[in-house]
N, C-alpha and C positions, 0 to 999 in steps of 0.2 A: 225924688229922682224916679224916672220911669224905669221899671225893671224890664230888661230884655227878655223876650219870650224864648223859652227853651227850644233848642234845635230838635227837629223831628227826624228820626232815622227811619228810612224805608228798610224793612228787615223781614227775613224769613223766620218762621217758627223754629226751624232747626237751629239757627244761630243763637236765638235766645235760650232755647232749651239746653244747649250744650254749654252755656255760660256757667262758670264756677267761681268767679271772682267779683267782689265788690270793691270799688275804689275807697281807700281809707279817707275819712273826713276828719277834720279837727273837731274836738269835742264841742266847741262852741258853735260849730256849723250845724244848724238844725235841718238843713235841706236833705232830702233823700239822697243816698249815695248813688253814684253812677254804677251801672253794671258794665263790667269789662267783658266783651264777648270774645270768642276765639279768633275773630278777624280783627281784634284790636279796637272795635268800635266802643265809644263811651256812650252809654244809653240811659236816658231817663224817659224820653218821650218817643213813641213809635207810631208808625203808620203801616198798616198791613191790610191785605184783602184775603178772603177765604169764604168757606161755606159753613153755615151754622150747623153744628152736629148735635149739640145738646143745649137744653134750656130749662132752667128751674126758676120760676117766678113766684115770689111770695110777697106778702104785704110790705115787709121792711127791706127786702133785698132781692135782686135778680142776678142770677149767674148764667153765663152763656159761654159755650165753647165754640171756637172758630178754628177750622183746620185749613191750612193753605197747601196741603199735600206733603209738606216736609215736616210738619209738627203742629202742635196745638197752641192756641192762645186762650187763656182763661180770663174771662171778663167778669168783673163784679161791680155792681152799682147799688147804692143804698138810698133809701127813702128819707133823706135828710136835706138840710139847707144847701149842701154842696153837691148832692148827687141826684136830686129829684129829676132834673132834666135828662140826665144820662139814663136813669132808670126808665123813664118814659120811652126813650129811644130804644132801649133794649127790650122792653116789654112788647114793642111793636114788631120785633123780628120773629121770623118763623123758621122752623127746622128746614134745612136744605136751601135756604135763600143765600145768594151771594151778597156779601157785605164788605164795606170798607170801614175800617175803624182807626181812629187816632186817639191816643190816650197816654196816660202816664203809667210807668211801670212801678209796681210795688213789690217789695221783696220780703221773704221770710226765710230765715236760715235756721236749720235744725240738723245737728249731727254732721256738720260740714257740707250739707246739701242745701242748695238755694232753691226756693220755690217762687214762682213768678205769677203775679196777676196783673191785669191791665185795668185801670180805672178809666173808662172811656169818656172822651170829651165830645167825640162825634162817632155815631154809628148809623150808617145809612145803607140802603140797598143799592147795588150796582148791577150793570149788565155785563155781558160777556166781553165786550170790547174794553170796558174799563178794567175788568179783571186781568185781561191779557196785557194791557198797557202796564199795570202795576207789576205784574210778574216779570215782563221783559226789562223794565227799568231796574227793578230790584236785583234781577240776575246780573245785569250790567254792572251795577254798583258793587255787588259782592265779588264778581269775578275780577274786577280791577283791583280790589283789595287783596284777593288771593295771589294775583300775579306780582303785586308789590311785595307781599310777604316772601314769595319764592325768590324774587330778585334780591331782596335784602339778605336772605339766607345763603344765597349762592356765592356771595363775595364777603370775605373776612373783613375787608376794608370798607364795606358799605356804610353809608351814613344817610340821614334824611336828605342831605343836599345831593348826593349821587343819585338817589331815586328821583328827586325833583328834576334833575338834569336829564333823566331818561324819559320824562314825560308824565310822571305821576304828580298829583297835586300834593301840597304841603300836608293836607289832612290824611291822604292815603299813605304818605311816607310815615307820618307819626303813628298811624294805626298799625302799620307793618311792624315797626320796632316794638310797639306795645304788645302786639300779638306774639312775637318771638320771645319776649321776656315773660309773658304770662302763660302762654300755652305752647311751649317749645316742641311738644310731641303731638300736637293736634293733627288729625288726619285730614288735611286740606283736600286731598284727592277724593275721599269719600264724601266730604261735604259738597264739593263741586258736582259730583255725580248725582247727589240727591236733588240739588236745585235744577240741574239740567234735565232731570227726568220729568220735570213739569212742563218742558217745552212742547209746543204743538209740532206735529210732523212737518208742517210747512216751514216753521221757524228753523228746525234742525236742517232741513234740506237747503234753505237759504244760507245758513251759516256755513255748511259744507261747501256750497258753491262759491261763496266769497273766499273761503280758505284756499280752495283750489286755484281760484283766479290769482290770488296774491302770490302763491308759490310759483305758479307758471310764469307770472310776469317777472318775478325776481330772477328766475332761471334764464329767461329769454333776454333780459336787459342787463346782464352782468358781462357786457361785451369786452371790457378792458381788464377784467380780472380784479378790479378794485371794489366790486360790489355794486348793486343796483341803488341808485340815488333815491332817497325818500321823496324828493320833490317830484320826480318822474312817476314814481309809484302812486303818489297822492293824486296827481292829475288823471292817471289811468283809472284809479279806483273810483274817483268821483264821476268819471264818464261812464263807469259801470254801475252807477247808483249805489256806491259804497261810500258812506260819509267818512270824514276825517276821524271822527270819534270811533267809528266801527273799525277803521283801518288800524288805528293805534292799539285798540284792544286785540285785534288779530295779530299784530306784530308782537305784542307782549305775550300772547298765548303761544304762538309758534316758537318764540324764543325760549319760553319756559319749558316747552315740550321737546326742545332740542332739534327742531326742524330747520331753524335758521339761526344765524348769528350776526351780530353787528360788527363788521370788519373795522370800521372807523365811524366817527360820528355821522349818523344818518345814512349809512351805506350798509346794505344787507346782502348776505349770501345764503344760499340753500346748502344745508349740510348733506 
C-alpha cells in the first residue's frame, strides 16, 4: 500500500516555539507524535523561511539556526544513510542567507518543557520576493485560524458546523476547537501582533486601505436598514482589486474587532 505523504504546515517560529502539547499516540504506534500548536494546528512536517543566524558544521552533524523574525527554528542533519543529502544542503548555507526549509519536526521533552528541532528534507536559498510570498501566505493562514478561534469562543453554542457555515474551512474549524481545548488562555492578540510586525510598510498600507474601503462601502450601501449585501460588497471589492479571499478575511477581522456585525446571513452593518 502506498503511504500518503504527511501534510506540510506553513508556520511561524513563534507558533512552534509556544507549543506545549504533544498528541497522545497509542503505544503500538511508532510514528512521531503530532505537535499541537496554540492555533490548534497538528504538526509533523513544516515549511518555513528565514535568515540563517548560526551554523555549526562538523564531520558527523551540522546544526543551523534560522530566524523568521518571530522565533527561531533549530535544524539538525546527520552524516548517515538517511541524512547525508540534508547535511550537504545545510553545509552549503551561509550566515545571513535567506533560506526556505521543509522538514520533519522532532521533539524532546524535559521537565514538562518541549524542545523542537527540524530534520530538513529541503533547504535552499531564496530571494526577497520568495521570502515575502511565504510571509504573506503564512500570515494569511495564521490569521484565519485566529479569527476562527475567536468566533468559536464568542458563542457558547458554537460548533464546527457553525464556523463552516460562516465561511471557515473544516480544517480551520477543527483547529479552532482544538486550540480552545488545549490553550484556553493563550494570548492570540500578542501572537497576531508579532506576526504582523513582519509586514512590509507597503503591505500594511494596502491592508489599511482595503479595510477603509470595506467599512465605507458597508456604511454607504445599508440603504434599507437591513445591512449591506455580501454579493454587492464582493462585486465592489473585486472592482477595487480586493479578492474574495481577502474580503472574507477582512470581514472576519472587522467582526472579531467589533467594527461590524452580521445582521442576517450575508448582510453586514457597521457598529
